[in-house]
N, C-alpha and C positions, 0 to 999 in steps of 0.2 A: 306362469308367474315366477317360478323359481329360476327359470332360464333368464327372464327379463331382469330380475334382481341381480343375478350373477353377472349379466352383461353390464348393467349399470355400475356395479362395484368395480368391474374390470376397467371400464372407461374412466371412472374417477381415479383409480390407481394409476392408469396410464397418464392422465392429465397431471396428476401430482408429481409423477416421476419426470415428466417433461419440464415442469416448472423447476424442479430441483436441478435437472441437468442444465437448464439455462442459467440458474444461479451459480452452479459450480464453475461455469466458464468465467465468472467474475467473482473471485473470492473476496473482493473488497466490499461488496454490497453489505450494508449494515451500518451500525453506529460504532465509532471508535473514539478513544480519548488519547490525547497526547500525554504520555506518562513520564517522558524523559527527553532531554535535549542536550546535545553536546556539539562543540565545534567540529566541523568535518576535518578529517586528517589532511586534506589538501589546503586547508585554510592557512593564511599567513599567520605566523606565530605572534606578530604584533597586534593582531585583531582578535585573539582568542578571548580576552576578557570581555570585549564588547559583544562578541558572538555568544558567549556564555550567558550574559545578561539578557540578550535578545531572545535566546532560546528559553530561558526560565519564564519569560513573560507568556510564552505559548503553552507551557505545561498546564494541563487541565482543560485545554480547548477541546471541544467535542466536534467531531466531523462525521457527517452522515453521507454515505455514498449510496445514491439511488441510481436507477437504470439510466437516467438521462441528465442527472445533475449531482453536484456535490454541494452540501449545505454546511455552513459554519458561521459563527458570529465573526470570525476573523476573515476579512475579505480575501486575503491571499490564498486561503484554503478553499474558498467557494468556487464553483464552476458551473456555468450554464452550458447546455449542449455537450455534456460529457460523453466521450467515446473511450471505451476501455478495450485493451488488448492484453490477453494473458501472455506472459513471457517466461522464459527460462534462460538466464544469463550466467555465464562464467563470471568469476570474481572480477576480472579485469574490465567487465562491461557494466557492472552495477553502478548506480549513481551516475549514469550516463558516461561511464568510462573515466570518472574523476579520481578513483583511488590511486594514490601515488605509486609510481614505479620506483624501484625495479621489481617490487614484489607486492602487487595489489592483493594477492591471495592472503598474505600475512595480515594486511590491514582488514580484510573481510573477516578473517578468523577472530581478530581482536574485537570486532563489532558483534561477534556471536554467530556468524554464519558458518556452516559446515563446508568442507571442500566439495567441489563438483558444481553442477548447475544449481542456480538459486532461483526458485519460482518467484514470480511477481506479476504485477499488472502495470502497464503503461497507461496513463490517463492523458488524453488529448483534450485540451480546453482551448477556448479562443485566446487565452492569455499565454499558452505554451503547453509543453509536454512535461509531465511529472511521472516519475517512476517510483513504484512502491515495491519493496523487496521483503519477502516473508522469511522471518526467523523460524516461525512455526505457524500453525493454523490461525492463531489468535494474536500474533505479534508481527507487526510490519514496520519497516524503517523507510524513511524518505528523507531527501535532502531539499532544503529550501534556503537560499541565500547563505550558503556555506555553513549551515547548521544541520546536523542529522537529528531527526525526530523519531522517537519510538512511539508507536501507537498500539494500544491494546483494544481488542474487541470488547464492547460493553455488553 
């Protein structure tokens, strides 16, 4: 009886850790809120006011990342048949390589990133590929239509 109880406890613990390991592979899983928006550093100077206004309309949008889909009231943030891939990019490769030359690292640092590899997740949807880059465990940045959005885990 004691052995069976111990075995059952061990099996439950193993199953729980497998679930956690699967979730750790995709650090985006969960619910996030857009808390900030700013024109991307590569955006045309003449478009900054329009991009700022566009970004402000997205603040407070909630995005839920699930295993196979992304749900949001905003259509551009939603995704059916989502496929995730963990990433580690240098500054010159984040935001799909769009940070301006000659010093993309300086732009990344201004956005709050540390030097070195930046962890993230690439999201493949039928509408395209989107990259999410982590400032920390609960803060991620993504770019959409020349606006950089900051999302916080809820």
